N, C-alpha and C positions, 0 to 999 in steps of 0.2 A: 504493500500500499504506499510505502514511503517514496518508492521510485517514481510513480506517475505524478504524486504531489510535487516531488522536487523537479520533475520535468516542466509541469505546469508553471510552478513558481519561476523557473529559469526563462520560460517563454514570456512571461508577463513582465519581468525584469528587462528582458533583452529587447523588447519592442520599443519603449522609449529611449533605450541606449541606441538602437539602431536608427531611429528617426532622428535623434540628435546628431549622430554621426553623418547622415545624409544631409541634414541642413548645414552642418559644418563644412562638407565638401562643396556644396552648392554656393555657399558664402564665399569660400576662398577662391572658387572658380570664377564667380562673378566679379570679385574684387580684382583678380589678376587680369581678366579680360577687359574690364573698363579702365584699368590703370596702364594699358598697352602691352601686358605680358600674356598675350593670347596663346603663344605656344605653351606656356606653363599651365594655362587654363585648359587646354586640350588634353594635355598628359594627364592632369588630375581627373577629368571627367572619363577618359579613355580607361584608366585604372578602375574607376569606381563602376563604370558600365560593365567590364569584365567580370566583376563580382556581383553586381545586381543589374542584369539586363533588362528588367521589367521597370526600371525607374524612368518614367516617362519625363518628369521634370528635368532630369539630368540629360536625358537624350535631347530634349528640346534646347536647352542650353548649349549643348555640343553642336547641334545644327545652327543654333544662332551664332555661335562664334566662327564657325566654318563659313557662314555667309558673310559676316563682318570681314573675313579675310578675303572674299572674292572667290572662295573655292566652292561655287555654286554646284557643280556636277558632283561633289561630295556631300554637300549640305541637303540636296534634293532627296536621296534615298533615306537619308537619317530622318528628315522631317516626314516623309511619307510613313517611314515605320512607327513614328509616334502616333500619326493619325490612323493607322491600323490598329493599334493598341486602344486609342482612345478618339473615335470619329468626331466627338462633339468638343474636341479641345480647341477652342477659337484661337488662342494664342499661336498654336503650332499651325493652324490653317493660315493666319495671317504671315507668319513666318515664310511658310511655303509661297504664298502669294507674292511676297516681296522678292524672294528667290527668283521666281519667274519673270517677275518684271524687270528686276535688275539685270538679268541674264538675256534680256531681250525676247523672251518667250511671251508676247503679249496675250495671245489666245489662252494660253494656260493660266496666265495671271488673271485675265478676266473671268475665267471659269471659277478659279478660287474666290475671286472677289464677290461673284454672284452667289456662290454657295454661303459666304458669310452673311452677305446681305438678306438672304433669304430668311435667316434666323434673327438678324439684328439689322433692320433697315437703316438705323442711324449710326452704324459702325464708321467712324471718322476715316481710318485710314483706308478701308475697302472702298468706301465712296470716292475717296480722292483718287486711288488707283482707277477705278472704273471710268470715272470722268476724264482722266488724262488718257486712258487708252482709247475711249470713244471719241475724244476730240481729235486724236491723231489719225483715226481711221475714217470717219465720217465727219467732215468739217462743217457742214451746212444744214441748217433747218429752214423751211419755209412753212409758214402756217397762216390760218385766217380763223377769226372767231366772229360770230354774229350774236347780238344780245338784243332781246325784246323785252320791254316792260309794258305791262298793262295795269289798268286801274279800275276799281270796282264803280267809280263815279262816272264811267263811260267817257272819260278824258280820252284824247287821242293818245294812242300808244307811242312810246320811244322806241326808237331803233339806234343801234350802234354797230358799225362794222370795222375790224381790225385787220390789218395784213401785217406780218412781220417777217423778217429775215435775220436769221441767227448764224454767227460765225463762232464756232468752237475752237478754242486754242488752249494750250497747256496752261497758260496763265489765267483763264477764265473765258467766259462767253460774253460776246458783244452783240447787242440786238439793236436793230433799227426797226421802227414801227410807224405806220400811218393809221390814223383812226378818223373815221367820219361818223358824225352824229346827227340825227334829225330829230327834232323835238318841237311838237306844235308846228308852226310855220317858220322854225329856226333852223338853220343848217351850218354845221362848223367841221373844220378839219384841225388835226393836231399831229405834230410830227415829234417823235422822241428817240432817244438814243439811250441804252442801258449798258452798263458793264458789270460783271460780277468777277472781280479779281480774287484770286486765291493767293494768300500770303504764306501760308503754311498748312499742313493737314490740321483741320479744326478751327482755322481762323480765315474768314473771307469776308467780302463787303459787297454792298450793292450801291451804285452810283447811277443816278438818272437825271438827264436834262430833256425838257421838251419846250417847243414853241408853237404857238399858232401862227400861220402864215398870214392871217387877216390882221389888219392894224387895230381893229376893234372887235375881237371875237365876242359872240354873244353867249356861247357854251362854255368853251374852254378858257384857261387863263391865258394871259398873253405868254407866259413863260412859266415853268414848273421845274424845280430842282428837287432831288431826293437823295438820301444817304442812310444806308444802314451798315452797321459793323456786327458781324456774327461771330460768336467765340463759343467753341465746346468747353464745357465745364467738367467732363468726366461723368462716369456713372450714367451716361445716356442723356445728360442735360446739355442744353444749348440755350445762350441767352443772346439777345441782340437790342440795340438802341439806335435810334436815328431820328431824322427830322425831314419835313416837307416844306418847302417855301413855294407859294403860288401867287401870282400877280393878277388879281381880278380888278376891281376898282379900286382896292387897297391891297396891301400884302398880307397874305393869310399865313400864318405858321402853324404847323402841326407837329408835335412830337410823339415818338411811338417807341414803346418798349415791349419786348416779347420774351416769354420763357416758354421752352419746349422740352418734353421729356419723351425719349424713345423708350418703349418698353416691349420687347419682342418685335412683333411685326405691327405694332401700334405706335402712332404718334400723337401725343396729346399737347396742345398748345393754348396759351392764354395771352392775350394781347391787350394793351391799353393805348389809346390815343388821346392826347391832351391838346386842346386848342385854347391857347390864351386869348383873353379879350374881355370886353366889358358887356354886361347884359347877356342878350341872347347869343352873342357871339362866343362867350366863354362856354366851353362844352368838354365833356369826357365821353369816350366810346370804350366799351368793354366786350371783347370777343373771346369766346371760348369754343374749342372743338377738337375733333380728333380725325385721324386718317388710319385705315386699315391697309396696309401694303400686302400685295401678293404678286404672283407671276415668277418666271424664272430668275429675274434680276431685281425683284422687289422694287421696280419703278412705277408699276401700276397700282392704283389705290381707289378705294371709295372713302367718303368722308361726309362729315356733317359738322356745321358750326351754327352758333347762335350769338347774336350780337345785339347790344343796347346802345343806341347813339346813331351813328351813321349807318345807313343801309347797305353801303358797299365798303369793304374793307380798305380799298385803296381809292382815295378821292381824286378825281381827276377834273370833274366838271363843277359848275356852280351849283347845278340841282343835286349833285352828291353832297355838297357842303351845306346846303339849305336843310336837307332832311336829317337833321342831327338828333331828333327824338323819336326814333324808331325802334321797334323789336322786330328782329329779323331772324328766321330759320332758313338754313339753306343745306341742301344735299348737293354733293358734287362726286365726279369720278373723273379718271384719267386712265385710259388703258392703251397698252402697246399692242399694236396688231401687226403680226409679223416681226420683222426686224427693223423697219424703217418708217412706219407710219403709227400715229397715235390719233385717238379719238378722245375728245374730252367733253364735259359739259356739266351744268349745274341748274338746279332749279330751286327757287326759293321764295318765300311769302314774307312780306313785311308790313307791319301795322303802324302807320305813321301819323303823328299829330301834326296839325297844321294851324297856323296863326288865324284866329278869327274865322275858321272853317272846321267842319265836322272831320273826323279822322278818316283816313282812306286806307284801303288794302291795295298793295302793290304787289304784282307777281313779275319775277324776273326769271327769264330762262336764257341760258347762254350754251351754245354749241360751238365746237372748235375741232380742227383738223390740221395735222401738221405731217410733213414728210422730211426725213433726214436723208442727205445725199452727200 
């Protein structure tokens, strides 16, 4: 009876000792690798893996050090072995994606990025690699959208059509857009340019400049400038802050802040718009919503959002600015068809307060189509 008891006690005592030794080896190897002594780190890990070949953490670190040394052909099978043992080990798949990308195997890197994004659509490194690869392969997008607004008081519907051309570059996307609106007996045009520069994985921006060709536009501002800065905060969180400046009869300023949380295939977003001013010009708009991503590369989605304040999230016309006391519910979708075309759309209803008039229900439907080439 003593022998089994002694063996059990030995196993119980050996487990924490073994775990402690493993942690010590990994700590020493990481320290050596990050301080420039990568050969020493590789020797430590090779010796450890000869004794404990099932240690996936040590094998992952071994593959990482090989990749840092530029020994991609050696790192690849090491990381593939880690994924064979632990198929859901995201850090190992990211490391393999980087090996493929750094070694010039774009198709294989994109495959790994898509696998990561299928589980985690907000993964910063995978999104960055995917965007860079797609920007290098298909550099242009052409698209159009049509928006129709109807009202329950039998007022004439509003119509708006936009046509855009996008150039994808490794530094970020550049977009030019022409928009034409017809509301009651008024017609207007607006030209915009937008840039989405990437500074590093997890840090990017939005810069927009627009101008109306008419000297006295009736619907759009004379000019519009916009800026947002986005930053990943880790743990699936992303925050942004920015401003909008529009020249109607006077300059209108709008400040915006956003907090987004990626959770699995879901994206949850809260947004606040603040318009400083006096009286009715002073307002706040609150927006909350979600998207559910799906598809092979997790770029397709369906979503829903609710807002109190502006009836549209992005203010571009004087009517959008005027309807700042609305409750709006909107559903949306964006679906990749094949490998080059996208179909998008949204439908929403808005209950709007109006000065000296009864409230009105406004229904907004948008349809869009784009082609990448």
